[in-house]
C-alpha beads as a LAMMPS data file, in Angstrom:
LAMMPS data file: protein, C-alpha beads

241 atoms
240 bonds

1 atom types
1 bond types

-500.0 500.0 xlo xhi
-500.0 500.0 ylo yhi
-500.0 500.0 zlo zhi

Masses

1 110.0

Atoms # bond

1 1 1 -295.605 399.003 197.524
2 1 1 -297.995 396.309 198.154
3 1 1 -296.597 393.922 196.194
4 1 1 -293.259 393.888 197.742
5 1 1 -294.710 392.541 200.980
6 1 1 -294.891 388.826 201.857
7 1 1 -298.628 388.404 200.642
8 1 1 -297.806 390.456 197.579
9 1 1 -294.846 388.695 196.663
10 1 1 -296.322 385.355 197.223
11 1 1 -299.107 386.113 194.748
12 1 1 -296.658 387.569 192.223
13 1 1 -294.958 384.135 192.300
14 1 1 -298.020 382.072 191.649
15 1 1 -299.078 384.489 188.770
16 1 1 -295.615 384.305 187.149
17 1 1 -295.801 380.512 187.256
18 1 1 -299.033 380.650 185.669
19 1 1 -297.755 383.235 183.174
20 1 1 -294.636 380.992 182.426
21 1 1 -297.133 378.182 181.554
22 1 1 -299.659 380.576 179.374
23 1 1 -296.981 382.659 177.309
24 1 1 -295.251 379.212 176.249
25 1 1 -298.055 378.797 173.777
26 1 1 -298.431 382.405 172.666
27 1 1 -296.345 383.149 169.499
28 1 1 -296.065 386.148 167.145
29 1 1 -293.775 389.193 166.789
30 1 1 -294.670 391.738 169.412
31 1 1 -295.731 391.376 172.909
32 1 1 -297.017 394.482 175.160
33 1 1 -297.245 394.600 178.573
34 1 1 -299.692 396.896 179.779
35 1 1 -299.344 398.772 183.294
36 1 1 -297.488 396.035 185.193
37 1 1 -297.568 396.940 189.024
38 1 1 -294.624 394.635 189.646
39 1 1 -292.178 393.508 186.484
40 1 1 -293.120 389.624 185.895
41 1 1 -289.992 387.798 185.295
42 1 1 -292.049 385.267 183.781
43 1 1 -292.385 387.171 180.519
44 1 1 -288.889 385.642 179.811
45 1 1 -290.193 382.567 179.073
46 1 1 -292.237 384.227 176.214
47 1 1 -291.366 383.031 172.462
48 1 1 -291.989 386.558 171.523
49 1 1 -288.629 388.205 171.533
50 1 1 -290.007 391.782 170.799
51 1 1 -291.392 392.794 174.249
52 1 1 -292.687 396.314 175.056
53 1 1 -293.253 397.290 178.615
54 1 1 -296.020 400.130 178.608
55 1 1 -296.805 402.057 181.951
56 1 1 -297.990 405.536 182.597
57 1 1 -295.315 405.657 185.511
58 1 1 -291.865 404.171 186.052
59 1 1 -292.707 403.607 189.663
60 1 1 -292.493 399.923 191.122
61 1 1 -290.932 398.606 187.930
62 1 1 -287.554 396.599 188.338
63 1 1 -286.517 397.294 184.611
64 1 1 -287.119 400.469 182.621
65 1 1 -290.382 400.857 180.821
66 1 1 -289.894 400.842 177.033
67 1 1 -293.152 403.070 176.369
68 1 1 -294.456 405.855 178.700
69 1 1 -298.409 406.486 177.597
70 1 1 -301.604 406.049 178.833
71 1 1 -303.394 402.751 178.729
72 1 1 -306.604 404.598 177.301
73 1 1 -304.615 405.834 174.478
74 1 1 -301.794 403.509 173.250
75 1 1 -299.515 405.200 170.994
76 1 1 -299.269 402.079 168.790
77 1 1 -300.477 401.487 165.103
78 1 1 -303.681 399.548 164.384
79 1 1 -303.383 395.798 163.873
80 1 1 -300.014 395.455 165.027
81 1 1 -299.612 393.714 168.163
82 1 1 -299.619 389.821 168.759
83 1 1 -300.136 389.583 172.362
84 1 1 -301.141 391.869 175.334
85 1 1 -300.660 390.888 178.976
86 1 1 -302.645 393.166 181.591
87 1 1 -301.301 392.223 184.910
88 1 1 -304.149 393.808 187.065
89 1 1 -304.027 396.852 184.562
90 1 1 -307.906 396.976 184.131
91 1 1 -308.091 397.447 187.971
92 1 1 -305.629 400.595 188.165
93 1 1 -307.312 402.215 184.992
94 1 1 -309.566 404.984 184.954
95 1 1 -311.664 403.592 182.199
96 1 1 -311.037 399.730 181.718
97 1 1 -313.545 399.802 179.027
98 1 1 -311.326 402.064 176.776
99 1 1 -308.271 400.260 177.646
100 1 1 -309.953 397.014 176.202
101 1 1 -311.241 398.831 173.072
102 1 1 -307.733 400.236 172.380
103 1 1 -305.972 396.670 172.826
104 1 1 -308.876 395.596 170.265
105 1 1 -307.664 398.219 168.128
106 1 1 -304.163 397.340 168.213
107 1 1 -304.100 393.550 168.376
108 1 1 -303.762 391.780 165.416
109 1 1 -306.663 389.135 164.195
110 1 1 -306.196 385.943 166.158
111 1 1 -303.991 387.832 168.498
112 1 1 -304.150 386.879 172.136
113 1 1 -304.810 389.141 175.509
114 1 1 -303.842 387.707 178.775
115 1 1 -305.310 389.096 181.663
116 1 1 -304.610 388.798 185.660
117 1 1 -307.143 390.350 187.922
118 1 1 -308.080 390.047 191.417
119 1 1 -311.164 387.908 192.424
120 1 1 -313.987 389.839 194.033
121 1 1 -315.572 386.831 195.587
122 1 1 -314.414 384.863 199.056
123 1 1 -312.456 386.265 201.609
124 1 1 -310.474 388.506 199.210
125 1 1 -313.853 390.146 198.299
126 1 1 -314.719 390.261 201.904
127 1 1 -311.432 391.951 202.873
128 1 1 -311.983 394.662 200.038
129 1 1 -315.415 395.470 201.359
130 1 1 -314.086 395.849 204.694
131 1 1 -311.012 397.786 204.081
132 1 1 -311.711 399.180 200.603
133 1 1 -312.489 402.512 202.184
134 1 1 -309.068 403.235 203.885
135 1 1 -307.607 403.713 200.352
136 1 1 -304.924 401.443 200.438
137 1 1 -304.003 399.116 197.545
138 1 1 -304.999 396.442 196.281
139 1 1 -308.113 396.848 198.743
140 1 1 -309.060 400.176 197.157
141 1 1 -309.056 398.918 193.675
142 1 1 -312.012 397.893 191.680
143 1 1 -312.109 394.062 191.318
144 1 1 -313.526 393.041 188.254
145 1 1 -315.269 389.585 188.415
146 1 1 -314.336 387.069 185.821
147 1 1 -317.955 386.480 184.387
148 1 1 -318.437 390.300 183.938
149 1 1 -314.858 390.501 182.099
150 1 1 -315.886 387.382 179.779
151 1 1 -319.060 389.612 178.775
152 1 1 -316.990 392.661 178.113
153 1 1 -314.690 390.776 175.711
154 1 1 -317.432 388.757 174.193
155 1 1 -318.975 392.036 173.044
156 1 1 -315.787 393.504 171.406
157 1 1 -315.176 390.108 169.540
158 1 1 -312.859 388.166 171.791
159 1 1 -313.247 384.194 172.234
160 1 1 -312.149 383.318 175.589
161 1 1 -309.710 380.245 175.496
162 1 1 -309.050 379.555 179.135
163 1 1 -309.788 380.846 182.457
164 1 1 -308.272 379.826 185.580
165 1 1 -308.201 380.944 189.522
166 1 1 -305.172 380.722 191.700
167 1 1 -303.731 381.414 195.023
168 1 1 -305.924 379.795 197.294
169 1 1 -304.534 381.683 200.261
170 1 1 -306.165 384.188 203.065
171 1 1 -305.327 387.797 202.218
172 1 1 -303.590 388.291 205.882
173 1 1 -300.341 387.582 207.091
174 1 1 -299.243 385.199 204.535
175 1 1 -296.767 382.219 205.681
176 1 1 -297.489 382.130 209.611
177 1 1 -299.714 378.894 209.242
178 1 1 -298.153 376.968 206.740
179 1 1 -300.191 373.973 207.710
180 1 1 -303.525 375.889 207.001
181 1 1 -301.922 377.094 203.261
182 1 1 -300.901 373.462 202.167
183 1 1 -304.501 372.375 203.319
184 1 1 -306.033 375.101 201.041
185 1 1 -303.796 374.423 198.040
186 1 1 -305.131 370.898 198.336
187 1 1 -308.793 371.989 198.737
188 1 1 -308.471 374.551 195.678
189 1 1 -309.837 374.030 192.239
190 1 1 -309.064 375.979 189.313
191 1 1 -312.611 376.854 188.412
192 1 1 -313.558 377.626 191.939
193 1 1 -313.660 381.257 192.921
194 1 1 -314.444 380.995 196.605
195 1 1 -310.985 380.317 197.766
196 1 1 -308.721 382.179 195.287
197 1 1 -307.324 385.383 195.563
198 1 1 -306.802 386.259 191.773
199 1 1 -307.611 384.846 188.080
200 1 1 -306.019 384.571 184.739
201 1 1 -308.061 384.645 181.486
202 1 1 -306.737 383.984 178.086
203 1 1 -308.869 385.330 175.055
204 1 1 -308.338 385.352 171.280
205 1 1 -309.458 388.147 168.966
206 1 1 -312.065 386.903 166.735
207 1 1 -311.639 387.133 162.845
208 1 1 -314.454 388.984 161.377
209 1 1 -315.999 387.121 158.466
210 1 1 -318.154 388.503 155.657
211 1 1 -321.436 386.760 155.048
212 1 1 -322.361 386.521 151.366
213 1 1 -325.746 387.727 150.706
214 1 1 -327.563 386.313 147.615
215 1 1 -328.649 388.922 145.494
216 1 1 -332.527 389.368 144.597
217 1 1 -332.389 389.648 141.035
218 1 1 -335.171 392.038 139.424
219 1 1 -336.545 391.025 136.138
220 1 1 -335.411 393.469 133.274
221 1 1 -338.154 395.380 131.298
222 1 1 -338.054 396.086 127.500
223 1 1 -340.063 398.623 126.227
224 1 1 -342.046 397.579 122.875
225 1 1 -342.813 399.666 120.030
226 1 1 -346.367 401.219 120.480
227 1 1 -345.719 401.732 124.292
228 1 1 -345.950 398.278 125.703
229 1 1 -343.724 396.881 128.265
230 1 1 -342.294 393.239 128.331
231 1 1 -341.050 391.727 131.422
232 1 1 -338.538 388.892 130.929
233 1 1 -338.418 385.898 132.819
234 1 1 -341.720 384.840 134.437
235 1 1 -343.306 388.310 133.783
236 1 1 -346.063 388.686 131.184
237 1 1 -346.561 390.900 128.210
238 1 1 -348.694 394.153 128.355
239 1 1 -349.257 396.636 125.464
240 1 1 -350.461 400.050 125.759
241 1 1 -353.608 401.123 123.905

Bonds

1 1 1 2
2 1 2 3
3 1 3 4
4 1 4 5
5 1 5 6
6 1 6 7
7 1 7 8
8 1 8 9
9 1 9 10
10 1 10 11
11 1 11 12
12 1 12 13
13 1 13 14
14 1 14 15
15 1 15 16
16 1 16 17
17 1 17 18
18 1 18 19
19 1 19 20
20 1 20 21
21 1 21 22
22 1 22 23
23 1 23 24
24 1 24 25
25 1 25 26
26 1 26 27
27 1 27 28
28 1 28 29
29 1 29 30
30 1 30 31
31 1 31 32
32 1 32 33
33 1 33 34
34 1 34 35
35 1 35 36
36 1 36 37
37 1 37 38
38 1 38 39
39 1 39 40
40 1 40 41
41 1 41 42
42 1 42 43
43 1 43 44
44 1 44 45
45 1 45 46
46 1 46 47
47 1 47 48
48 1 48 49
49 1 49 50
50 1 50 51
51 1 51 52
52 1 52 53
53 1 53 54
54 1 54 55
55 1 55 56
56 1 56 57
57 1 57 58
58 1 58 59
59 1 59 60
60 1 60 61
61 1 61 62
62 1 62 63
63 1 63 64
64 1 64 65
65 1 65 66
66 1 66 67
67 1 67 68
68 1 68 69
69 1 69 70
70 1 70 71
71 1 71 72
72 1 72 73
73 1 73 74
74 1 74 75
75 1 75 76
76 1 76 77
77 1 77 78
78 1 78 79
79 1 79 80
80 1 80 81
81 1 81 82
82 1 82 83
83 1 83 84
84 1 84 85
85 1 85 86
86 1 86 87
87 1 87 88
88 1 88 89
89 1 89 90
90 1 90 91
91 1 91 92
92 1 92 93
93 1 93 94
94 1 94 95
95 1 95 96
96 1 96 97
97 1 97 98
98 1 98 99
99 1 99 100
100 1 100 101
101 1 101 102
102 1 102 103
103 1 103 104
104 1 104 105
105 1 105 106
106 1 106 107
107 1 107 108
108 1 108 109
109 1 109 110
110 1 110 111
111 1 111 112
112 1 112 113
113 1 113 114
114 1 114 115
115 1 115 116
116 1 116 117
117 1 117 118
118 1 118 119
119 1 119 120
120 1 120 121
121 1 121 122
122 1 122 123
123 1 123 124
124 1 124 125
125 1 125 126
126 1 126 127
127 1 127 128
128 1 128 129
129 1 129 130
130 1 130 131
131 1 131 132
132 1 132 133
133 1 133 134
134 1 134 135
135 1 135 136
136 1 136 137
137 1 137 138
138 1 138 139
139 1 139 140
140 1 140 141
141 1 141 142
142 1 142 143
143 1 143 144
144 1 144 145
145 1 145 146
146 1 146 147
147 1 147 148
148 1 148 149
149 1 149 150
150 1 150 151
151 1 151 152
152 1 152 153
153 1 153 154
154 1 154 155
155 1 155 156
156 1 156 157
157 1 157 158
158 1 158 159
159 1 159 160
160 1 160 161
161 1 161 162
162 1 162 163
163 1 163 164
164 1 164 165
165 1 165 166
166 1 166 167
167 1 167 168
168 1 168 169
169 1 169 170
170 1 170 171
171 1 171 172
172 1 172 173
173 1 173 174
174 1 174 175
175 1 175 176
176 1 176 177
177 1 177 178
178 1 178 179
179 1 179 180
180 1 180 181
181 1 181 182
182 1 182 183
183 1 183 184
184 1 184 185
185 1 185 186
186 1 186 187
187 1 187 188
188 1 188 189
189 1 189 190
190 1 190 191
191 1 191 192
192 1 192 193
193 1 193 194
194 1 194 195
195 1 195 196
196 1 196 197
197 1 197 198
198 1 198 199
199 1 199 200
200 1 200 201
201 1 201 202
202 1 202 203
203 1 203 204
204 1 204 205
205 1 205 206
206 1 206 207
207 1 207 208
208 1 208 209
209 1 209 210
210 1 210 211
211 1 211 212
212 1 212 213
213 1 213 214
214 1 214 215
215 1 215 216
216 1 216 217
217 1 217 218
218 1 218 219
219 1 219 220
220 1 220 221
221 1 221 222
222 1 222 223
223 1 223 224
224 1 224 225
225 1 225 226
226 1 226 227
227 1 227 228
228 1 228 229
229 1 229 230
230 1 230 231
231 1 231 232
232 1 232 233
233 1 233 234
234 1 234 235
235 1 235 236
236 1 236 237
237 1 237 238
238 1 238 239
239 1 239 240
240 1 240 241
């Protein structure tokens, strides 16, 4: 499995460190992790005690899944989950838009959505362009850019709280040139995509508000004796002949 190789393990450690930081600020009763490629230990840092691991296959998981189901059709009640974590789930999904619609349905108002994704820009995107045709994961997956993902979520009614790029390492033979890796770490910036291999996005489901509409009152009409009609308010009085 790709995440068990040196490069994948290094990326998983970087993502887990960032998840530890992000999840410490997320509260609620129920947390669902959707289709994790590797079981992230950082979920233990979450303050949400009830955690559900949802997947369509048990392959690669270090802990047993608690919910076997498709991410496009979650067997969860609407407005019942406080937080979702998607570690590269959209990239393996057949219909990422439907996955987001299902999460929007299940998430409570003000609930949090945390997404980890591969960055399609820089040398990671270049390697995908060169090797994606071979069908090897992760280069065969669909990399979704951070700006596009933010647009999708905005249309669904989510507010993006923060985004960060991470893991400024080249996608080959991790660890053989440690001095180069240290230099890239110093040059890296959280908001620059060119060096980063992945990103994290934290969004919150927007609360739907109702805008009161001022009614347009129409004057009442009264029928007078003799066939006349009188309009109350600013209207005039007419008499029928």
